[in-house]
C-alpha positions in Angstrom: 28.2 -1.0 27.4 28.6 -4.2 25.3 25.9 -6.3 24.0 26.4 -8.9 26.8 26.4 -6.1 29.4 23.1 -4.9 28.1 21.5 -8.3 28.3 22.7 -8.9 31.8 21.3 -5.4 32.9 18.0 -6.1 31.3 17.6 -9.4 33.1 18.6 -7.9 36.4 15.9 -5.3 35.8 13.4 -8.2 35.0 14.4 -9.9 38.1 12.9 -6.9 40.1 9.6 -8.1 39.3 8.0 -4.7 38.5 5.5 -5.6 35.7 5.9 -9.4 35.2 2.6 -9.4 33.4 4.1 -7.5 30.5 5.7 -10.7 29.1 4.1 -13.9 27.7 7.2 -15.6 26.5 10.6 -14.5 28.0 13.6 -16.3 26.4 16.2 -17.9 28.7 19.0 -15.4 29.7 21.7 -17.9 28.4 20.2 -18.0 24.9 19.9 -14.3 24.8 23.6 -14.0 26.0 24.6 -16.3 23.1 22.9 -14.0 20.6 24.8 -11.1 22.2 28.2 -13.0 21.7 27.1 -13.5 18.1 26.4 -9.8 17.6 29.8 -8.9 19.1 31.4 -11.5 16.7 29.7 -9.8 13.7 30.9 -6.4 14.7 34.4 -7.7 15.1 34.2 -9.1 11.6 33.5 -5.8 10.2 29.7 -6.0 9.7 27.6 -2.6 9.6 25.2 -3.1 12.5 23.4 0.1 13.1 21.4 -1.4 16.0 24.2 -3.7 17.5 23.1 -4.9 20.9 19.8 -3.0 21.0 17.3 -5.1 23.0 13.8 -5.8 21.4 10.6 -6.9 22.8 8.0 -8.2 20.3 4.3 -8.2 20.7 2.9 -11.6 20.6 0.9 -11.4 17.6 4.2 -10.9 15.4 6.2 -14.0 14.6 9.6 -14.6 15.9 11.3 -17.9 14.9 11.5 -20.4 17.7 9.0 -18.7 19.9 5.3 -19.5 20.0 2.8 -16.9 18.6 -0.4 -16.8 20.7 -1.9 -13.3 20.0 -2.6 -13.4 23.8 -4.6 -16.7 23.4 -2.8 -19.9 24.5 -5.0 -22.2 22.7 -4.4 -20.3 19.4 -0.6 -20.8 19.7 1.5 -22.0 16.8 5.3 -22.2 16.2 6.6 -20.1 13.3 9.5 -21.4 11.3 10.6 -17.9 10.3 10.4 -14.4 12.0 8.2 -11.6 10.5 10.1 -9.5 8.0 9.8 -6.6 10.4 11.5 -8.7 13.1 14.2 -10.2 10.9 15.2 -6.8 9.5 16.0 -5.6 13.1 18.0 -8.8 13.7 19.9 -8.3 10.7 20.9 -4.8 11.9 22.1 -6.2 15.2 19.0 -6.3 17.5 18.7 -9.0 20.1 15.2 -10.3 20.9 14.2 -10.7 24.6 10.8 -12.3 24.1 7.1 -11.9 23.4 4.9 -9.4 25.1 1.3 -9.3 26.4 -1.5 -7.7 24.6 -5.2 -7.2 24.4 -6.2 -10.7 23.1 -6.2 -10.7 19.2 -5.1 -7.1 19.3 -8.7 -6.2 20.1 -8.6 -3.3 22.4 -6.9 -0.1 23.5 -6.6 -0.8 27.2 -4.3 -3.8 27.9 -6.7 -5.5 30.2 -8.2 -8.1 27.8 -5.8 -10.9 28.4 -5.6 -14.4 30.2 -2.1 -13.3 31.4 -3.7 -10.5 33.4 -4.1 -6.7 32.8 -0.9 -5.0 32.1 -0.4 -2.0 34.6 0.9 1.3 34.0 4.4 1.8 35.0 3.9 4.8 37.2 0.5 4.1 38.7 -0.5 0.4 38.8 -4.2 1.2 39.2 -4.3 2.7 35.7 -4.3 0.8 32.4 -1.1 0.6 30.4 -2.8 1.2 27.1 -3.5 -1.4 24.5 -3.5 -3.5 22.6 0.3 -3.3 22.5 0.5 -3.0 26.3 3.5 -5.2 27.2 5.6 -3.8 24.5 5.2 -0.2 25.6 5.8 -1.1 29.4 9.0 -3.1 28.5 10.4 0.0 26.8 9.1 2.4 29.5 10.8 0.3 32.3 13.9 0.5 30.5 14.2 -3.3 29.9 14.0 -3.1 26.1 15.5 -0.4 23.9 12.9 -1.1 21.2 9.6 -2.9 21.0 7.2 -3.8 18.1 3.6 -3.4 18.3 0.7 -3.1 15.9 -1.9 -0.3 15.3 -5.3 -0.7 13.8 -7.2 1.7 15.9 -4.5 3.3 18.0 -2.6 0.5 19.6 0.8 1.9 18.5 0.1 5.2 20.0 -2.1 5.0 23.0 0.2 2.8 25.0 3.1 5.2 24.0 1.0 8.2 25.4 0.2 6.4 28.6 3.8 5.2 29.3 5.5 8.5 28.3 7.4 7.1 25.3 7.5 7.6 21.5 5.3 5.4 19.2 5.6 5.6 15.4 2.6 4.4 13.4 3.7 4.5 9.7 1.7 4.5 6.7 -0.1 1.2 6.1 2.0 -1.1 4.0 5.4 0.8 4.6 6.4 -2.0 7.0 5.3 -5.5 5.9 2.5 -7.2 7.7 3.7 -10.6 6.9 4.1 -12.8 9.9 1.5 -10.8 11.9 -1.7 -12.3 13.2 -4.4 -9.9 11.6 -6.8 -7.8 13.6 -8.2 -6.0 10.5 -6.3 -7.1 7.5 -6.6 -4.0 5.5 -6.1 -1.7 8.3 -3.2 -3.1 10.4 0.3 -1.9 10.5 3.4 -2.8 12.5 4.7 0.0 14.8 7.7 0.6 17.0 8.1 2.0 20.5 11.4 3.6 21.9 12.3 6.2 24.4 13.4 8.8 22.0 12.1 9.8 18.6 15.5 9.1 16.8 15.7 5.7 18.1 12.1 4.7 17.1 12.6 6.4 13.6 15.9 4.6 13.1 14.2 1.2 13.7 11.3 2.2 11.6 13.5 3.0 8.7 15.3 -0.3 8.9 11.9 -2.1 8.9 10.4 -0.2 6.0 10.3 -1.0 2.3 12.8 0.5 0.1 10.0 1.4 -2.4 8.2 4.7 -1.8 6.0 6.9 -4.0 8.0 9.2 -6.1 6.4 12.3 -4.6 6.8 11.1 -0.8 8.3 14.1 1.0 11.6 13.6 2.7 11.5 16.2 5.4 9.1 18.6 7.1 9.1 22.3 5.8 10.9 24.7 8.0 7.7 26.3 8.9 5.1 23.6 8.6 1.3 24.5 8.6 -0.2 22.4 11.5 -4.1 22.2 12.0 -5.1 22.4 15.5 -8.6 21.8 17.0 -9.9 24.5 19.1 -10.9 24.1 22.8 -14.5 23.7 22.2 -13.6 20.8 19.6 -12.0 18.7 22.5 -15.1 17.9 24.5 -14.0 14.4 25.5 -11.1 15.9 27.6 -10.9 17.4 30.9 -10.2 21.2 31.0 -6.7 20.5 32.5 -5.8 18.3 29.6 -7.1 20.8 27.1 -4.9 23.5 28.6 -2.0 21.1 28.6 -2.6 20.3 25.0 -2.9 24.1 24.1 0.6 24.6 25.7 2.1 22.0 23.3 0.6 23.7 20.4 1.8 27.1 21.7 5.4 25.4 21.9 5.1 24.1 18.4 4.1 27.6 17.2 7.2 29.0 19.0 9.5 26.5 17.2 8.2 27.8 13.9 5.1 26.1 13.1 2.2 28.0 11.5 -1.0 26.9 13.4 -4.6 27.1 11.9 -7.8 25.8 13.3 -9.3 22.3 12.5 -12.9 21.2 12.6 -12.9 17.7 13.9 -16.3 16.5 13.1 -15.6 14.5 9.8 -12.6 12.7 11.6 -14.6 11.8 14.6 -17.5 10.5 12.5 -15.1 8.3 10.5 -13.6 7.1 13.7 -16.9 5.6 14.9 -17.2 3.5 11.7 -14.2 1.4 12.9 -16.1 -0.5 15.4 -19.8 0.5 15.1 -20.2 -0.3 11.5 -19.4 -2.9 8.8 -15.7 -2.7 9.1 -15.5 -4.7 12.2 -16.4 -7.7 10.0 -12.6 -7.8 9.2 -12.2 -8.9 12.8 -14.2 -12.0 12.2 -12.5 -12.7 8.9 -9.2 -12.7 10.7 -9.8 -15.1 13.7 -13.6 -15.4 13.8 -13.6 -19.2 13.0 -11.3 -19.9 16.0 -13.2 -17.9 18.4 -16.4 -19.6 17.4 -14.9 -23.0 17.8 -13.1 -22.1 21.2 -15.4 -19.7 22.9 -14.3 -20.4 26.5 -10.6 -19.7 25.4 -11.4 -16.2 24.4 -11.8 -13.1 26.7 -15.7 -12.4 26.9 -15.3 -8.8 25.7 -13.0 -9.8 22.8 -15.5 -12.5 21.9 -18.4 -10.1 22.1 -16.7 -7.8 19.5 -15.6 -10.6 17.1 -18.6 -12.8 17.3 -20.8 -9.7 17.0 -19.2 -9.1 13.5 -20.1 -12.5 12.1 -23.5 -11.6 10.7 -23.1 -8.2 9.5 -24.7 -7.9 6.1 -22.8 -7.2 3.1 -24.8 -4.1 2.3 -23.8 -2.6 5.6 -20.1 -2.9 4.7 -20.7 -1.4 1.2 -22.8 1.3 2.6 -20.1 2.2 5.3 -17.4 2.2 2.5 -19.3 4.7 0.7 -19.9 6.7 3.9 -16.3 6.6 4.6 -15.4 7.9 1.2 -17.6 10.9 1.7 -16.2 11.6 5.2 -12.6 11.2 3.8 -13.6 13.8 1.1 -14.9 16.2 3.9 -12.0 15.6 6.1 -9.4 16.3 3.5 -11.2 19.5 2.6 -11.1 20.5 6.1 -7.3 19.5 6.2 -6.7 21.8 3.2 -3.1 23.0 2.9 -1.9 21.8 6.3 1.2 19.6 6.5 0.0 17.9 9.6 -2.6 17.6 12.2 -1.8 18.0 15.9 -4.3 16.0 18.2 -4.2 14.5 21.7 -3.4 10.9 21.6 -6.1 9.9 24.2 -8.8 12.1 26.0 -8.6 10.1 29.2 -6.4 7.5 31.1 -8.8 5.3 32.7 -8.3 3.0 35.6 -8.3 -0.8 35.4 -11.4 -0.9 37.5 -13.3 1.8 35.2 -12.3 -0.5 32.3 -13.6 -3.6 33.9 -16.9 -2.0 35.0 -17.6 -0.7 31.4 -15.3 -2.3 29.1 -16.7 -1.2 25.7 -17.6 2.4 26.3 -14.4 3.3 28.2 -12.2 1.6 25.3 -14.2 3.5 22.6 -13.6 6.7 24.4 -9.8 6.1 24.6 -9.8 5.7 20.8 -11.5 9.0 20.0 -8.6 10.6 18.3 -6.9 7.6 17.0 -9.6 5.4 15.4 -9.9 7.2 12.1 -6.1 7.3 11.2 -5.9 4.0 9.4 -9.3 4.3 7.9 -8.0 7.4 6.1 -4.6 5.8 5.3 -2.6 8.4 7.4 0.8 8.3 9.2 1.3 9.3 12.8 3.9 9.9 15.3 2.9 9.9 19.2 5.3 11.7 21.5 5.3 12.5 25.3 3.9 15.7 26.3 1.9 17.3 29.3 -1.4 15.8 29.8 -1.3 12.3 28.1 0.8 13.0 25.1 0.2 14.3 21.5 0.3 12.8 18.1 1.4 14.4 14.7 -0.7 13.0 11.9 0.3 13.4 8.3 -1.0 12.3 4.9 -0.1 8.7 3.8 3.7 8.4 2.9 4.3 11.7 4.5 6.0 9.8 7.4 9.0 12.1 7.3 6.9 15.2 7.9 5.2 13.6 10.8 8.8 12.8 12.3 10.1 16.1 11.5 7.3 18.0 13.3 7.3 15.7 16.2 11.0 16.4 16.6 10.0 20.2 17.1 7.7 19.1 20.0 10.3 17.0 21.8 13.3 19.2 21.1 15.3 16.4 19.1 16.9 16.8 15.7 14.8 15.8 12.9 15.4 12.2 12.2 16.1 11.0 8.7 13.3 9.3 7.0 13.1 5.9 5.4 12.2 7.3 1.8 15.0 8.4 -0.2 15.4 10.9 -3.1 17.7 12.1 -5.9 20.8 13.8 -4.6 21.1 17.5 -5.7 24.1 19.8 -5.2 23.3 23.5 -4.6 26.0 26.2 -4.4 24.1 29.5 -4.5 20.8 30.9 -3.9 19.3 27.6 -3.0 21.4 27.1 0.0 20.0 27.0 3.6 18.8 30.5 4.4 19.1 31.9 0.9 16.2 33.3 -1.1 15.4 30.3 -3.3 15.9 27.6 -0.6 12.0 27.5 -0.3 11.9 25.9 -3.6 13.5 23.0 -2.2 11.8 22.8 1.2 8.3 23.3 -0.3 8.5 20.0 -2.2 9.8 18.0 0.8 13.5 17.9 -0.1 15.9 17.0 2.7 19.3 18.6 3.5 21.8 15.8 3.9 24.9 17.9 4.7 27.6 20.2 3.4 30.0 19.0 0.6 32.9 20.2 -1.5 33.2 19.5 -5.3 36.3 18.2 -6.9 38.9 20.9 -7.7 37.8 21.2 -11.3 35.3 24.2 -11.1 35.1 28.0 -11.3 32.4 30.2 -9.6 31.0 33.5 -11.0 28.7 35.9 -9.6 25.9 36.4 -12.1 23.9 39.6 -12.7 20.6 38.2 -11.5 17.8 38.7 -9.0 18.1 37.4 -6.5 21.8 37.3 -6.6 23.2 33.8 -7.5 26.5 32.3 -8.7 27.2 30.2 -11.7 29.2 27.0 -11.5 31.2 25.6 -14.4 33.6 22.9 -15.1 37.1 23.7 -16.5 39.7 21.5 -18.0 42.4 23.3 -15.9 42.9 26.1 -13.2 39.8 24.9 -11.3 39.2 24.7 -7.6 37.0 23.2 -4.9 33.7 24.9 -4.4 31.6 24.3 -1.2 27.9 23.7 -1.3 25.1 21.6 0.2 23.6 18.2 -0.8 20.0 17.9 -0.6 17.7 15.0 -1.7 14.8 15.7 -3.9 11.6 13.5 -4.2 12.0 12.2 -7.6 8.6 13.5 -8.7 9.7 17.1 -8.0 12.8 17.1 -9.9 11.3 17.3 -13.4 9.1 20.3 -12.7 12.0 21.9 -10.8 14.3 21.4 -13.8 11.6 22.8 -16.3 11.2 26.0 -14.2 15.1 26.8 -14.2 15.7 30.2 -15.8 18.5 30.7 -18.2 21.4 30.6 -17.7 21.0 27.9 -15.2 21.0 24.2 -15.9 21.2 20.8 -14.1 24.0 18.5 -14.8 26.6 16.1 -13.3 29.0 17.5 -10.9 31.9 15.6 -9.3 32.6 15.8 -5.6 35.8 15.8 -3.7 35.2 12.1 -2.8 35.0 11.1 -6.4 31.3 10.6 -6.5 29.1 12.4 -9.1 25.7 14.0 -8.3 23.2 16.2 -10.2 23.9 19.8 -9.5 23.4 23.3 -10.6 25.6 24.4 -13.5 25.8 27.5 -15.6 25.9 28.0 -19.4 29.6 29.2 -20.2 28.3 31.9 -22.5 26.8 33.7 -19.4 30.1 33.9 -17.6 31.9 36.4 -20.0 31.2 39.4 -18.0 30.4 37.9 -14.6 33.0 38.4 -12.1 35.1 35.4 -11.0 34.6 34.6 -7.3 36.3 31.2 -7.3 39.0 32.4 -4.7 36.2 32.7 -2.2 35.6 29.0 -2.1 31.9 29.3 -2.0 28.8 31.5 -2.3 28.5 32.1 1.5 32.0 33.4 1.8 31.6 35.5 -1.0 28.4 37.2 0.4 30.0 37.5 3.8 33.0 39.4 2.4 31.0 41.5 0.1 28.5 42.5 2.5 
């Protein structure tokens, strides 16, 4: 399907009028078709457009040049001259913007009902909420109108709507995707998120929006057998017994896929979650838009106004005390986390009706955020994926976004998507190959397999007398051959200790590949090869092991 075909199909679906309240500003079809023609021309000119023709919906607290930003409040509207970096990076990759979507006003809520444009209804049951605050974005994707949608997440707004609509929501570590051009809810706790129907599509978009600079120790992949902390049944008191059973089945499936499960005590996480709205941190919401709310009270949803204006007079000592309380809870929570690679939690304990939210808007909204509110307070990353019940979320430490994606892939049965963080290429030809005895030295530090490769025809391979068995690779001036191996990426911080721990006669050096590039790779001191059998004719270590076994 060409980009123009995709645009026509999307507008035909919009014309059905299934959830018109999902949109605040929908672009004219002719203008969107013109963008599709431009994308086709860029492709014809040879541009690399990884998301060519993908259709994007944007939450209306994120700037798109040429479209008003309202944050769900028409009186607040302004016309941005440029798009937010998150939007522009996707457009540069070939994405076509359809329009701006409805939200809980000023991104204050997890239900999708706090909007002058009307409550956004669930795609399967219109009596239920769609989840907020990124309600319209999630619905646009769930209906199949948009391929991708941007949301924001302060308390769970990039995950709860994904859970309720049966799609994927990626909430990266705060700061990984720039917040420039985003109307803040809580300036230090906000992050831009992405929705898609598959994990691979969502991760690809997240990677393209992400900053190229990551910490040197950021893991690049989940380990083959990740340790996942899971709360016991009696910890999930906010959920119905049926949903708890569904969650337990997801955990068992993850264990069957190779994960190692261990119990998790939720108390410090849930205590921190309450600080987001019940303490001093809510003052950030007044800092963001409080002056406007106070000056235009009639323009603001009553529940939103109550929350934001209620934060105006919070004493400074309350925020200081809550900051100290949060630090203590973080220490307690991380001690409980221990050696786990990730947490597995339900995304939301209930899926309320619109009527229930209207009857008790504060309490029901707070209950929805039971398992999401603590995440940004602790600086964590998360991926929400569809699952029986109302979905689950995989939560990891900050900048371990690749680990969250890899474990989520085990749940949904997709290949682990590549992460945005990059490392140092490392060629392995022997005991560090996948499935070989020393491969765990790579996977334990978050290294990522990028594929199989072949060296230039300038090398000899010898079987060393070592335990475990391993080969020695050396470069020769003549009589060499091409040797097969694997290319891995190592977190930069892991490479130094890895090199320091190498036993003699192994070393790391530059190895030339068949395509002419050079990478860091395993080599062997020539002096150790005098009595080691030459196995070059096998073409690689695996072939040698297969024949000698």
